[in-house]
C-alpha positions as CSV (number, residue, x, y, z in Angstrom):
1,M,-27.9,-6.5,-22.7
2,D,-25.6,-5.6,-19.5
3,N,-28.4,-5.3,-17.2
4,L,-29.8,-9.2,-18.3
5,R,-26.0,-10.5,-17.9
6,T,-25.7,-8.9,-14.3
7,K,-28.8,-10.1,-13.2
8,A,-27.8,-13.7,-14.6
9,L,-24.2,-12.9,-13.1
10,L,-26.1,-12.1,-9.4
11,Q,-28.4,-15.4,-9.7
12,W,-25.0,-17.4,-10.6
13,L,-23.1,-16.2,-7.8
14,A,-25.9,-16.7,-5.1
15,S,-26.3,-20.2,-6.3
16,Q,-22.7,-20.9,-6.0
17,F,-22.4,-19.4,-2.6
18,S,-25.5,-20.7,-1.4
19,A,-26.6,-17.1,-0.5
20,E,-30.1,-15.4,-0.9
21,E,-28.3,-12.3,-2.3
22,I,-25.1,-11.4,-3.3
23,S,-24.5,-7.2,-3.6
24,I,-21.5,-6.5,-6.2
25,E,-19.6,-3.5,-7.1
26,P,-18.6,-2.6,-10.2
27,M,-14.7,-2.3,-11.0
28,S,-12.8,-0.2,-13.8
29,G,-13.2,-2.3,-17.0
30,D,-10.2,-3.3,-19.2
31,A,-9.8,-2.9,-23.2
32,G,-11.6,-6.2,-23.8
33,F,-15.1,-7.0,-23.4
34,R,-15.1,-8.5,-20.0
35,R,-16.8,-6.7,-17.0
36,Y,-15.2,-6.9,-13.2
37,F,-17.1,-6.7,-10.0
38,R,-16.1,-6.9,-6.2
39,F,-18.0,-8.6,-3.8
40,Q,-18.0,-9.6,-0.1
41,F,-19.2,-12.9,1.4
42,Q,-18.6,-14.1,4.9
43,G,-15.5,-11.5,5.6
44,R,-13.7,-12.4,2.6
45,S,-13.7,-10.6,-0.7
46,Y,-14.0,-12.4,-4.2
47,I,-14.1,-11.0,-7.7
48,A,-17.0,-11.8,-10.4
49,V,-15.8,-11.7,-14.1
50,D,-18.7,-11.5,-16.5
51,A,-16.9,-12.5,-19.9
52,P,-19.2,-13.0,-22.7
53,V,-18.6,-16.5,-24.2
54,K,-19.0,-14.7,-27.6
55,Y,-15.8,-12.1,-26.9
56,S,-13.4,-14.1,-24.4
57,N,-11.7,-17.0,-24.5
58,N,-12.5,-18.3,-21.2
59,Q,-10.9,-21.7,-21.4
60,A,-7.7,-20.1,-22.1
61,F,-8.0,-18.2,-18.9
62,V,-8.4,-21.6,-17.2
63,D,-5.6,-23.5,-18.9
64,V,-3.1,-20.5,-18.7
65,Q,-4.3,-20.3,-14.8
66,K,-3.3,-23.7,-14.5
67,I,0.2,-23.1,-16.3
68,M,1.4,-20.2,-13.8
69,Q,0.1,-21.8,-10.7
70,A,2.4,-24.8,-11.5
71,L,5.2,-22.3,-12.1
72,D,4.8,-21.1,-8.6
73,I,3.6,-18.0,-10.2
74,S,0.6,-16.1,-8.0
75,V,-2.5,-15.7,-9.9
76,P,-6.0,-15.6,-8.8
77,E,-7.6,-18.5,-7.4
78,I,-10.9,-19.7,-9.6
79,I,-13.2,-20.1,-6.8
80,A,-16.1,-21.1,-9.6
81,L,-16.7,-21.4,-13.0
82,D,-19.2,-21.4,-15.5
83,L,-18.1,-21.4,-19.0
84,D,-21.2,-21.7,-21.0
85,Q,-22.6,-18.5,-19.3
86,G,-19.2,-16.9,-19.4
87,F,-19.1,-16.2,-15.5
88,L,-16.0,-16.9,-13.3
89,C,-15.4,-16.2,-9.7
90,L,-11.9,-15.3,-8.6
91,S,-10.1,-14.5,-5.6
92,D,-9.3,-11.1,-4.8
93,F,-5.8,-9.6,-5.1
94,G,-7.0,-6.1,-3.8
95,D,-6.4,-2.9,-5.8
96,K,-2.9,-2.4,-5.7
97,L,-1.7,-2.0,-9.1
98,L,2.5,-1.8,-9.3
99,S,1.9,1.1,-11.7
100,S,0.4,3.3,-8.7
101,K,3.7,2.3,-6.5
102,L,6.3,3.0,-9.0
103,S,9.2,6.0,-9.1
104,P,12.4,6.3,-10.5
105,E,13.9,5.5,-6.9
106,N,12.1,2.1,-6.8
107,M,11.3,1.0,-10.4
108,Q,14.7,-1.1,-10.2
109,Q,13.8,-2.9,-7.1
110,Y,10.0,-3.6,-8.3
111,Y,11.0,-4.7,-11.7
112,T,13.2,-6.7,-10.3
113,L,10.9,-8.7,-8.9
114,A,8.7,-8.6,-11.8
115,I,11.8,-10.3,-14.1
116,G,12.0,-12.9,-11.3
117,E,8.3,-13.8,-12.1
118,L,9.5,-13.9,-15.8
119,N,12.4,-16.2,-14.7
120,K,9.7,-19.0,-13.7
121,T,8.0,-19.1,-17.0
122,L,11.4,-19.9,-18.6
123,T,11.1,-23.0,-17.3
124,C,7.7,-24.1,-18.9
125,K,7.6,-27.7,-19.9
126,P,7.1,-28.3,-23.4
127,A,4.0,-30.5,-22.8
128,Q,2.7,-27.0,-21.4
129,L,3.8,-24.8,-24.0
130,A,2.4,-27.1,-26.8
131,N,-1.4,-26.1,-25.8
132,L,-0.7,-22.1,-26.0
133,P,-1.2,-20.5,-29.7
134,D,2.0,-20.1,-31.5
135,Y,3.1,-16.4,-32.1
136,D,4.3,-16.9,-35.6
137,E,4.8,-14.7,-38.5
138,K,1.2,-14.7,-39.6
139,F,0.0,-13.8,-35.8
140,I,2.6,-10.9,-35.9
141,R,1.3,-9.8,-39.2
142,I,-2.0,-9.1,-38.3
143,E,-1.3,-7.4,-35.3
144,L,0.6,-5.1,-37.2
145,N,-1.8,-4.8,-39.8
146,I,-4.1,-3.0,-36.8
147,F,-1.4,-0.1,-36.9
148,K,-2.4,0.3,-40.7
149,E,-6.1,0.0,-40.8
150,W,-7.3,1.5,-37.6
151,L,-4.6,4.5,-36.5
152,L,-3.3,5.6,-40.0
153,E,-6.5,5.3,-42.2
154,K,-9.4,5.3,-39.7
155,H,-8.1,7.4,-37.0
156,L,-5.7,9.8,-39.2
157,N,-6.9,9.5,-42.5
158,I,-3.6,8.8,-43.7
159,N,-3.7,6.8,-46.8
160,L,-0.7,5.0,-48.5
161,N,0.1,4.5,-52.0
162,I,1.5,1.1,-53.2
163,N,5.1,1.8,-53.3
164,E,4.8,3.3,-49.7
165,Q,2.6,0.3,-48.5
166,D,5.5,-2.0,-49.8
167,E,8.0,0.0,-48.1
168,L,6.1,-0.1,-45.0
169,N,5.5,-4.0,-45.3
170,A,9.3,-4.3,-45.7
171,C,9.8,-2.6,-42.3
172,F,7.3,-5.0,-40.9
173,D,9.2,-7.8,-42.4
174,Y,12.3,-6.6,-41.1
175,L,10.6,-6.7,-37.6
176,I,9.1,-10.1,-38.2
177,T,12.6,-11.5,-39.2
178,A,14.1,-10.4,-35.8
179,I,11.2,-11.5,-33.9
180,T,10.6,-15.5,-35.5
181,A,14.5,-15.9,-34.9
182,Q,14.2,-15.7,-31.0
183,P,14.0,-18.5,-29.0
184,K,10.1,-19.3,-27.9
185,V,9.1,-19.5,-24.3
186,F,5.7,-18.9,-22.4
187,M,4.8,-15.2,-23.6
188,H,2.2,-13.5,-21.1
189,R,1.7,-10.9,-24.1
190,D,0.5,-8.3,-21.7
191,F,3.2,-8.2,-19.0
192,H,3.1,-4.2,-17.9
193,S,2.9,-2.6,-14.3
194,R,-1.1,-2.5,-14.8
195,N,-1.0,-6.0,-14.9
196,I,1.0,-6.6,-11.9
197,M,-0.7,-6.5,-8.4
198,L,0.9,-5.5,-5.5
199,L,0.3,-8.5,-2.6
200,P,1.1,-8.4,0.8
201,D,4.9,-9.1,1.7
202,E,6.2,-7.3,-1.4
203,K,5.0,-10.3,-3.1
204,L,3.7,-9.7,-7.3
205,G,0.2,-11.3,-8.3
206,I,0.2,-11.5,-12.5
207,I,-3.4,-10.9,-14.0
208,D,-4.8,-10.8,-17.3
209,F,-2.8,-13.7,-18.6
210,Q,-5.5,-15.2,-20.8
211,D,-4.1,-14.1,-24.2
212,A,-1.0,-16.0,-23.4
213,V,1.1,-17.4,-26.2
214,Y,4.3,-19.5,-27.3
215,G,6.4,-16.5,-28.7
216,P,9.8,-14.9,-28.7
217,V,11.8,-14.5,-25.3
218,T,12.2,-10.7,-25.2
219,Y,8.6,-10.0,-25.8
220,D,7.5,-9.6,-22.1
221,L,10.5,-8.0,-21.2
222,V,9.9,-5.2,-23.4
223,S,6.4,-5.3,-22.4
224,L,7.6,-4.5,-18.8
225,L,10.3,-2.0,-19.4
226,R,9.0,-0.2,-22.2
227,D,5.4,-0.1,-21.1
228,C,2.8,1.7,-23.2
229,Y,1.7,3.6,-20.4
230,V,5.3,4.9,-19.0
231,R,8.6,5.7,-20.3
232,W,11.9,5.0,-17.7
233,P,15.0,6.7,-18.6
234,N,17.1,4.2,-20.7
235,E,20.0,4.2,-17.8
236,L,17.6,2.6,-15.8
237,I,16.4,0.0,-18.2
238,T,19.6,-1.1,-19.6
239,P,21.1,-3.1,-16.4
240,L,17.6,-5.0,-16.3
241,V,17.8,-5.8,-19.9
242,E,21.3,-7.6,-19.6
243,R,20.2,-9.3,-16.2
244,Y,17.5,-10.9,-17.9
245,R,19.8,-11.6,-21.0
246,Q,22.1,-13.6,-18.7
247,Q,19.3,-15.5,-16.7
248,V,18.1,-16.6,-20.2
249,Q,21.5,-17.6,-21.4
250,T,21.9,-19.6,-18.0
251,L,18.5,-21.6,-19.0
252,L,19.1,-21.8,-22.7
253,P,22.9,-22.9,-22.8
254,N,22.6,-24.1,-26.5
255,E,21.8,-20.1,-27.5
256,N,24.5,-18.0,-28.5
257,I,22.6,-14.9,-27.3
258,T,25.3,-12.0,-26.9
259,A,24.5,-8.6,-25.8
260,E,24.4,-7.0,-28.9
261,K,21.9,-9.5,-30.7
262,W,19.7,-9.3,-27.4
263,Q,19.4,-5.5,-27.9
264,Y,18.6,-6.1,-31.2
265,W,15.7,-8.4,-30.5
266,F,14.5,-6.2,-27.6
267,D,14.6,-3.1,-29.7
268,L,12.5,-4.5,-32.7
269,T,10.2,-6.7,-30.7
270,G,9.3,-3.7,-28.9
271,L,8.5,-2.0,-32.1
272,Q,6.2,-4.4,-32.8
273,R,4.5,-4.1,-29.7
274,H,4.4,-0.5,-29.7
275,I,3.0,-0.2,-33.5
276,K,0.2,-3.0,-32.6
277,A,-0.7,-1.1,-29.5
278,S,-1.1,2.3,-31.4
279,G,-3.4,0.6,-33.6
280,I,-5.4,-1.1,-30.5
281,F,-5.4,2.3,-28.9
282,A,-7.3,3.7,-32.2
283,R,-9.6,0.8,-32.4
284,L,-10.3,0.9,-29.1
285,H,-12.1,4.5,-29.9
286,H,-13.3,4.0,-32.9
287,R,-15.0,0.4,-32.7
288,D,-15.3,-0.3,-28.9
289,D,-16.3,3.6,-27.6
290,K,-13.2,3.5,-25.3
291,S,-11.6,6.6,-26.2
292,G,-9.4,7.0,-22.8
293,Y,-6.6,4.9,-24.6
294,L,-6.2,7.8,-27.1
295,T,-4.1,9.7,-24.7
296,D,-1.8,6.6,-24.6
297,I,-1.1,7.0,-28.6
298,P,1.6,9.5,-28.2
299,L,4.1,7.5,-25.7
300,T,3.8,4.8,-28.2
301,L,4.6,6.9,-31.2
302,S,7.4,8.2,-29.5
303,Y,9.1,4.5,-28.7
304,I,8.7,4.1,-32.3
305,K,10.0,7.2,-33.7
306,D,13.3,7.0,-31.5
307,V,13.6,3.0,-32.0
308,S,13.3,3.4,-35.7
309,G,15.6,6.2,-35.9
310,Q,18.8,3.6,-34.9
311,Y,18.1,1.2,-37.8
312,D,18.5,2.3,-41.1
313,K,16.6,-0.4,-42.6
314,L,13.6,1.2,-41.0
315,S,14.1,4.2,-42.0
316,F,10.5,4.4,-44.0
317,L,8.7,3.9,-40.9
318,H,11.0,6.6,-38.9
319,E,10.2,9.3,-41.4
320,L,6.3,8.2,-41.7
321,V,6.0,8.5,-37.9
322,S,8.1,11.4,-37.3
323,K,6.6,13.6,-40.3
324,R,3.4,12.4,-41.2
325,V,1.8,10.4,-38.2
326,I,2.7,12.4,-35.3
327,P,2.0,15.9,-36.8
328,A,-1.4,14.3,-38.0
329,L,-2.6,13.1,-34.5
330,H,-1.6,16.4,-33.1
331,K,-4.2,18.0,-35.9
332,V,-6.7,15.4,-34.6
333,Q,-6.1,16.1,-30.9
334,L,-6.4,20.0,-31.6
335,S,-9.6,19.6,-33.5
336,T,-11.1,17.4,-31.0
337,N,-10.2,19.9,-27.8
């Protein structure tokens, strides 16, 4: 199938550029089903995307790209598009990921720039937000259950009894209540250092935004600062968390967002994200044959263990991850090495 798709993509690109032939080079893929290629034409570099219609919401990519452009956020330009075949041609942002540049010495500088891009999303008009999927209780619960199905049961063979399932669901309810209590804004949903590009003149370009939703105000901040792929000391993160709170409070003056409430939202939203991510990393291995993400599970579990330990109502989750999940993961890792 890939060979047939590649041939069709090449034919489509040749027709778009009135060229006899286009030569493409594969790029590293992502966690989804999309494939990316780089090619040159008349001295300019482009990105070709093979996004099969069956697995990709390409209309959402187009719609969100327009929203972000209108907010003066740097996103790839759509040069050509075929929604029927699932082919796109985009401008090329290069290959300098923010993640490759970060260090303890410069992370606050670059993350301040990234938070500046989040500030722009706070000004998104209601008419634009109305077309985004609603990150509501049902949506959140589906994501949380990925943890139970794919990490606990499929990957670690941990099967909870009825009482334990009830206790875990009570923890999930606690998270959902905190998340749904927040003001809702434009939410990228995967706003982290691997989805932010370094452009010339220290500008940032944002990619992988097609899954954007209408969701809680702290979600993108926690995606950035409590990244699933790199962990920063709290003393570096705390000033950035507070700075964004102040910005949100200014733009949402009718909300009384205290520092304590903001931290509570930030913590529990991050927990939900890491619970979901650990399950998705296991699912990528078992369902999609993408095993590279298994190495990212320990970091997500360390976040879950540390943050859940700070909240009494999450004691079951803390005990489950500390005493059963992490040891079981170690055994699986040892057996596969």
